[in-house]
C-alpha positions in Angstrom: -6.6 -16.4 -15.0 -10.3 -14.9 -15.1 -10.3 -10.8 -14.7 -13.8 -9.9 -13.9 -13.5 -6.2 -14.9 -17.0 -5.6 -15.1 -16.3 -5.5 -11.2 -17.3 -1.3 -10.1 -15.1 -1.4 -7.3 -15.5 1.8 -4.6 -13.3 4.9 -5.4 -13.5 3.8 -9.2 -9.5 4.2 -10.7 -6.1 6.4 -10.8 -4.0 7.0 -13.1 -0.8 6.2 -11.4 1.9 7.0 -13.4 1.4 5.9 -17.1 -1.2 3.4 -15.9 -4.7 3.0 -14.5 -5.0 1.1 -11.3 -8.0 0.4 -9.5 -8.5 3.1 -5.7 -9.6 -0.1 -4.3 -6.3 -2.4 -4.1 -4.5 -5.5 -1.7 -1.4 -4.9 0.5 -0.3 -8.8 0.6 1.8 -8.4 3.9 -0.1 -10.4 6.0 -0.2 -13.5 4.2 2.9 -13.5 5.4 3.3 -15.1 8.8 3.0 -13.9 12.7 4.6 -11.3 13.0 5.5 -10.8 9.1 7.7 -13.1 9.0 7.8 -16.4 7.7 5.1 -18.7 6.0 1.5 -18.8 6.2 0.1 -21.0 8.2 -2.3 -22.5 5.3 -0.6 -21.9 2.5 -3.5 -23.0 0.3 -5.8 -19.9 1.3 -3.1 -17.3 1.0 -3.2 -18.9 -2.7 -7.2 -18.4 -2.6 -7.0 -14.3 -1.8 -4.9 -13.4 -4.2 -7.3 -15.6 -7.0 -9.7 -13.8 -5.1 -8.1 -10.2 -5.8 -8.2 -10.7 -8.9 -10.9 -12.5 -10.2 -12.4 -9.3 -7.7 -11.4 -6.5 -10.4 -8.8 -5.5 -7.7 -5.2 -4.0 -10.2 -3.1 -2.8 -7.8 -0.9 -5.0 -5.1 1.6 -3.1 -3.0 4.1 -6.4 -1.6 8.1 -6.5 -1.2 10.3 -8.4 -0.6 10.8 -8.2 3.7 7.7 -9.4 4.2 8.3 -13.4 4.8 10.7 -12.3 3.7 10.3 -13.6 0.6 7.1 -14.9 1.2 5.1 -11.7 -0.3 6.5 -11.7 -3.3 6.8 -16.1 -3.8 3.2 -16.3 -2.8 1.7 -13.4 -6.1 4.6 -15.3 -8.9 2.9 -19.1 -8.0 -0.3 -18.0 -7.7 -0.5 -15.3 -10.7 2.0 -15.9 -12.9 1.9 -14.6 -16.2 0.8 -12.1 -14.3 -2.9 -10.3 -15.6 -1.9 -7.8 -18.3 -3.9 -5.2 -16.3 -2.0 -6.0 -13.0 0.8 -3.2 -11.6 2.6 -4.8 -8.5 4.0 -1.8 -6.3 6.9 -3.0 -4.4 9.4 -1.1 -1.4 12.7 -1.2 -0.8 14.9 0.1 2.3 14.8 -2.3 5.2 16.4 -6.0 5.2 14.5 -8.2 8.1 16.6 -10.2 10.7 16.2 -13.3 12.9 14.3 -11.4 15.4 11.8 -10.1 13.1 13.4 -6.7 12.9 13.9 -4.4 10.8 16.6 -3.1 10.1 17.7 -0.4 7.9 19.4 -1.4 3.7 19.5 2.0 2.2 23.1 1.7 1.0 23.3 1.9 -3.2 24.9 -1.2 -2.7 21.7 -2.8 -0.1 19.2 -0.7 -2.7 20.7 -2.7 -5.4 20.7 -6.2 -4.1 16.8 -6.0 -3.3 15.9 -4.4 -6.5 17.2 -7.3 -7.8 15.8 -9.3 -5.5 12.5 -8.1 -5.9 12.8 -8.7 -10.0 13.6 -12.2 -9.4 11.3 -13.1 -6.9 8.0 -11.5 -9.0 9.6 -13.1 -12.2 9.8 -9.8 -13.9 12.0 -7.8 -15.6 11.1 -4.8 -14.7 9.5 -3.3 -11.6 6.0 -0.9 -11.7 7.0 1.0 -9.1 9.6 0.3 -6.2 8.8 2.8 -2.9 11.5 4.3 -2.0 11.6 3.6 2.6 12.7 5.4 5.3 11.7 5.7 9.0 11.8 2.7 11.0 9.1 0.6 12.3 8.8 3.5 16.0 8.0 6.1 12.7 9.5 8.8 10.8 13.5 9.7 11.1 14.8 12.8 10.0 16.8 12.7 7.3 19.1 13.3 3.7 17.0 10.7 0.9 19.0 11.5 -1.7 21.3 9.2 -1.8 18.8 6.3 -2.0 16.3 8.1 -4.6 19.0 8.9 -6.8 20.4 5.2 -7.4 16.8 3.8 -8.0 17.1 6.8 -10.4 19.9 5.2 -11.6 17.8 1.8 -11.5 15.1 3.4 -13.2 16.9 4.6 -16.1 18.3 1.4 -16.4 15.0 0.3 -17.2 14.5 -2.0 -14.1 12.0 0.1 -12.8 8.6 1.8 -14.1 8.0 4.2 -11.8 9.4 6.3 -7.9 7.8 6.4 -4.7 9.1 7.1 -1.2 7.3 5.0 2.0 7.2 6.3 5.5 9.1 9.5 4.7 8.4 13.1 6.4 7.3 16.1 4.1 10.9 17.1 3.6 12.2 13.9 2.4 9.2 14.3 0.2 10.1 17.7 -1.7 13.8 16.1 -1.2 12.9 12.7 -2.9 10.4 14.8 -5.8 14.2 17.1 -6.8 15.7 14.4 -7.6 13.2 12.4 -9.9 9.4 12.3 -10.5 7.5 10.4 -8.5 4.2 8.3 -8.3 2.8 8.5 -4.8 3.4 8.2 -1.3 3.2 5.8 1.0 2.4 7.6 4.9 0.8 6.0 8.0 -2.5 7.7 7.4 -6.2 6.6 8.3 -9.4 8.4 11.3 -6.9 8.9 14.0 -3.5 9.5 12.8 -3.7 12.4 10.5 -0.8 14.3 10.2 -0.2 14.1 6.3 -3.6 15.8 5.6 -2.2 19.2 3.8 0.2 16.8 2.5 -2.3 14.9 1.3 -3.8 18.0 -0.5 -0.8 19.7 -2.3 -0.2 15.8 -4.2 -3.2 15.5 -4.8 -3.2 19.6 -6.1 0.4 17.8 -8.1 -1.5 14.5 -9.0 0.4 12.6 -7.5 -1.3 9.4 -5.7 -1.4 8.8 -1.8 -1.1 5.5 -0.6 -1.7 5.1 3.4 -1.3 2.0 5.0 -2.6 1.1 8.5 -5.8 2.6 7.1 -7.5 0.6 9.8 -4.8 0.9 12.2 -2.7 -1.3 12.2 -1.6 -3.8 15.0 -4.5 -1.3 17.0 -7.8 -1.1 15.2 -9.4 2.5 15.5 -11.4 2.6 18.1 -13.8 5.6 18.2 -16.6 6.6 20.0 -17.9 8.5 17.1 -16.4 5.4 14.4 -18.9 3.0 16.3 -21.3 5.6 16.8 -21.8 6.3 12.9 -21.1 3.1 11.8 -24.4 2.0 14.2 -26.0 4.2 13.1 -24.8 3.1 9.1 -26.1 -0.1 9.9 -22.8 -1.0 9.1 -18.9 -1.6 11.0 -16.5 0.5 12.0 -14.1 -0.9 9.6 -16.2 0.2 6.8 -16.3 3.1 7.8 -13.2 4.2 8.1 -12.5 2.6 4.8 -15.4 4.7 3.1 -13.8 7.3 5.0 -10.4 7.2 3.5 -12.0 6.7 -0.5 -13.7 10.0 0.4 -11.0 11.9 1.4 -9.3 13.0 -1.4 -9.7 11.6 -4.9 -5.8 10.6 -4.7 -6.0 7.7 -1.6 -5.2 4.5 -3.3 -6.3 2.2 -0.8 -4.6 -1.2 0.6 -6.9 -2.8 3.2 -4.8 -6.9 3.6 -6.0 -9.5 4.4 -5.1 -13.2 4.7 -8.7 -14.3 3.8 -11.3 -14.0 0.5 -14.3 -13.6 2.5 -12.6 -10.8 4.4 -11.0 -9.3 1.4 -15.4 -8.8 -0.4 -16.0 -7.1 3.6 -13.7 -4.5 3.0 -15.0 -4.4 -0.5 -18.5 -4.1 0.1 -17.3 -2.1 3.4 -15.3 0.4 1.1 -18.3 1.1 -0.6 -20.3 2.7 2.0 -21.7 6.5 1.2 -21.2 8.9 4.3 -22.9 12.2 4.6 -21.8 15.3 5.1 -22.8 14.8 8.7 -21.1 11.0 9.2 -17.7 13.2 7.5 -17.8 16.2 9.9 -18.4 13.6 13.0 -15.3 11.4 11.5 -13.2 14.9 11.4 -13.5 15.2 15.3 -11.4 11.8 15.5 -8.2 12.6 17.0 -5.0 10.4 17.3 
């Protein structure tokens, strides 16, 4: 597959562990069926999106074997394997899927080892680039120790099955505990214009050279809506979603975007929108938005 490395993606790059990746990445969750269960309605269109991701020069894909389950990883393998050397694939462990579409936690050492090996098989790789230890649940963050899970993943890293470690859906205390056990290269939490509880954490991580990867950058299942957001978008002749993505890239250099889509056209729109340049006045107006 031809990779168009000449394209300048918005935001430039970030060094994730030992690998330089595009700050504008791609989240594969929407490639699965409704509510992230089952196959996509149009598998050919899903594969076309993945090809477009690589052709646009995006080098950071976020996935999980729980999406589908197993759907997105299999699509990635079928479409992109053998992978371009520049492609960095991040996955996550810590939850399974049940028949009702729920996300029951699966965090025992046995659970985590099984999930890591399932990701290795599904993606057809010998080493996973990045594995995020997922905590919390669909309702949000949950207090509790992350030690057992991180120690298990650190063991798997020493065994040569994982290159880099990260954490997902975690509290500030869990981030600190994880960092005391093993080096982490990223934190993946819910964050967007309307949900800014991690502002201080983002700044702390930036100072330490650790990436922050916001999930639901556009609001997730409840898209962002705000008079201030709509007003800035109208003034700039753009869309609210474009403004929201551009704001994230300008918020901090360690923010890596992984907006998801099942449409090649929408992917291109997201890339173009994220390149929007916001003025200080625009950002001041957007900073008035809160949950």
